[in-house]
Each structure stands twice: as structure tokens, then as C-alpha cells.
C-alpha positions, -999 to +999 in steps of 0.1 A: +100+212+436+102+225+471+123+257+477+158+251+491+165+270+523+199+264+538+202+254+574+211+284+596+248+290+598+255+271+565+249+298+539+287+297+531+295+272+503+327+260+520+309+255+554+280+237+538+303+214+518+326+205+547+297+201+572+279+176+549+312+157+542+321+155+579+288+147+594+281+111+603+248+097+591+229+065+600+202+047+581+185+022+604+156+015+581+178+006+552+184-032+549+218-047+542+226-045+505+230-075+482+263-075+465+263-079+427+291-079+402+287-067+367+312-080+341+312-048+321+339-059+297+364-089+294+386-088+325+367-059+341+341-063+369+324-036+389+307-041+423+273-027+433+252-027+464+216-036+455+184-031+475+157-051+457+120-048+463+101-081+462+089-089+427+116-066+414+102-064+378+071-046+391+090-018+408+110+010+393+148+011+397+171+039+407+208+036+397+231+059+417+266+070+407+291+084+431+317+112+428+355+112+424+371+088+449+337+080+464+320+046+466+286+030+472+291+036+509+293+074+505+267+091+527+248+106+498+246+072+481+232+057+512+209+086+517+194+082+482+190+045+487+173+050+521+148+075+506+142+057+473+138+023+488+112+036+513+092+050+484+090+017+465+121+018+444+147-009+440+181+007+442+216-001+427+245+018+441+272+013+415+309+016+423+332+030+396+360+008+386+385+002+415+362+020+440+347+004+471+378-018+476+376-034+441+411-027+428+416-064+421+386-067+398+402-049+368+436-039+356+427-004+345+413+029+359+381+049+356+375+083+343+348+111+345+332+103+311+333+065+312+295+058+306+299+023+292+297+006+327+264+023+335+251+014+301+260-022+306+242-023+339+211-009+323+212-035+296+217-063+321+190-054+345+164-048+318+172-082+302+178-104+332+158-087+359+131-074+335+132-039+349+108-018+329+113+017+345+145+032+358+162+065+365+200+072+368+211+097+393+247+110+401+266+133+423+295+154+411+316+131+387+286+107+388+263+136+378+285+142+348+283+105+340+245+105+343+241+134+319+267+122+295+251+088+294+218+103+284+236+125+258+255+095+244+222+077+240+208+107+221+175+102+203+176+064+209+177+058+247+166+025+261+128+027+265+132+017+302+153+048+309+128+073+321+151+101+333+185+112+346+193+134+375+226+152+384+236+170+416+266+194+415+277+177+382+312+185+368+298+191+333+328+211+322+358+192+337+385+217+327+368+246+345+362+225+376+399+214+377+409+250+373+387+260+402+402+232+424+436+248+418+426+280+436+443+285+470+409+286+487+402+250+475+435+235+487+416+213+512+395+197+485+424+193+461+445+175+488+416+153+498+411+141+462+447+136+454+454+117+487+426+093+476+440+090+440+475+084+452+464+058+478+442+040+452+471+037+428+493+023+455+467-003+462+464-010+425+501-017+424+496-044+450+470-062+430+485-055+396+523-050+402+540-030+375+508-021+356+514+016+362+546+036+365+548+042+402+578+065+400+556+092+384+535+093+416+561+114+435+554+144+413+516+141+415+501+167+439+470+179+420+442+162+402+455+176+369+489+161+375+473+127+382+452+129+350+482+140+330+504+112+343+479+083+345+443+089+334+448+105+300+476+082+287+458+051+299+426+059+280+443+072+249+436+109+254+463+133+241+467+149+275+446+160+305+431+190+285+419+166+258+405+142+284+386+170+301+371+183+269+360+149+256+347+135+289+326+165+298+288+161+296+285+197+282+296+183+248+265+162+245+238+177+268+220+191+237+213+155+226+196+145+259+162+131+249+148+119+283+137+141+312+167+154+331+170+173+364+202+193+372+207+208+406+237+230+413+246+259+436+261+293+429+284+290+459+298+256+449+335+259+457+348+241+426+319+237+401+315+271+384+280+281+376+287+297+342+288+264+321+252+257+332+241+288+313+255+274+280+228+274+253+235+238+246+220+231+281+195+258+285+181+253+250+172+217+256+135+215+267+141+181+283+164+195+309+151+212+341+179+233+356+177+244+393+205+268+404+203+277+441+221+306+457+235+283+484+241+246+487+279+241+484+291+210+466+269+179+469+255+192+502+222+211+500+215+207+537+180+222+543+161+232+574+151+199+589+114+190+593+094+160+605+093+147+569+130+150+560+165+147+575+175+179+557+193+165+527+172+184+502+188+173+470+182+136+479+145+144+484+144+161+450+160+131+433+134+107+446+105+130+438+119+134+403+123+097+399+088+091+411+074+115+385+095+101+358+085+065+364+048+070+366+031+050+339 
């Protein structure tokens, strides 16, 4: 791997994170995606944006998973697609349930440990599209999903799954939610909650009465949203139980495929301590990269003639290339 050197002026985790979130990016070489719906369970569909190479069965596939309240149009999702497609990969940018304007496609919600949808996509593309080599990569919540997916597979992963990659993954959800509740992280908290509240209101338009909207008035933190809606909908005892059971840290010791984890010491709300847990560091299949700087899902490097500066995206593609070599 190349060494990460933060762009001058962005060695502060907050500045790095906000700069990467706010900056507009364009991808002129990336073609228009092909929309594809996956019926992941009865009455539940998820939408993906697909970039297929010709003779798709001969090319490796990269499946990308977005973060909380993100979608397939998030800049890092498009950035991964742009780089991977140019290197010969087909790419699927998978929306979580209700994300990407798909509230009408199911009557439920999504949560940070719901790996069944990604597993369904893997099964479908290997059977129908005859994909023989694939890698799953995720950012933040999506990174937790990628790692938990591999951990859930344990010693019997699909033979086509050659590796998983996670950038700034929320592998210990409870710790991350606690960090969000710090005063210094108020901006991130409000941004996430605004999205969650708006999504539930849109959900009420497509599925009137499905969720108790009167509870929404008291929801101003991610924890309050999970306590009021996510945990009871999925049968968790409460938000604390949900965070514990949905965290990838519970299963990382079982990961049996190559895994790359990238995180930063100055991430505003993903503490670095859980990445030092022996369950993770003791697994020889996991390569852990902890940088001093990088913020949350940012990792904006010094630009060069060969890169646009989004270092983590470059590392994902290089990792995927190595993992998919025959």
C-alpha cells in the first residue's frame, strides 16, 4: 500500500471530514449506471446502480455499500465505481433499504448489521450473471456490513467472494453512537438525524401508519431514533442490544477471506480503540491500516497525476485487484 499523506491544511479530522463531504466531485469517464432491482425477501426490493463490463462473467465484480443515510449517488460510491470500472471491474453500487429514493419498495427499515441483502445480491449475481470473482467494500455503516457479512459466512464463504474491504467502519456501534453524542460532534449528529427524520416522513407517505409518527417529535439523536424505531422494528430489546448484536466486532474473528480495514486516529466519531481488540488483530486474514490523519471516510491525499487524491478509494481498488487475481 502507498503511504497516506494528508493534503496540506487537512490534518485536522473535522476539517478533513467536512471538506470531503462538502466538495463537489465529477466523474466524466463513468458511464450512466444500469438500474437493477434485487428482491431480497418477499415484499422487499432494493435498488442498485450497475456498471457492467462487456462479457461480465469474465470480469471481477466490486459491490460497494454506503454509510448511514447515504445512497449509491454518494461521492465515495461514485469514486469507487469510477476507479474500479476503469481498472476492468464491473461495479454494483447497492442502496440499503429505503435509500436512494426507494421508500416505496419495502415496508420496513434497514439497520447497521443487516447483511442478508448483500448476501442475496452475491447469490443472485453468481447464479444469474455467472460472476466468478467479487469483492465487497463499504464505508462507515457499509464497512461494518462488509466485515459482518464475511464474519457471518465464517469458514464457509461463497467461493466467489475473494475479499472484503472497510473504510472507517463502525465496528463497535455503541462506542460510535457515544462519540456522536459529544458536543464537538453536534454537526454530524444533526446531519444524520435530519436525514433519518426526513426518511421516516417519506416512509409515512408511501406506507401510511406503518410507523408511529408521534414518536418522531422526541427524536433528536441517532440513539433516540434507534430506540424508538430501529430496535423495536427488528426485534432487538433496545438500542443497546441492537448496537451489540449488529456490530462486526462480534464476528471479525471468524472472517476467513482477505480483509482490509482502513481507519484514522482522528476520526471524529469512530474511536480507534476497538480496532485493537484481539478478536480483530489476532485474525491473520485481516490487514489493518490505522493512519494518524484521515477523518471519517475522507482520506484526502496529496493529489498527483495518477490520482484525484481520494487515497482510500485507490487502496480499495488495488486491494480488489490483488484479491481477484487467479
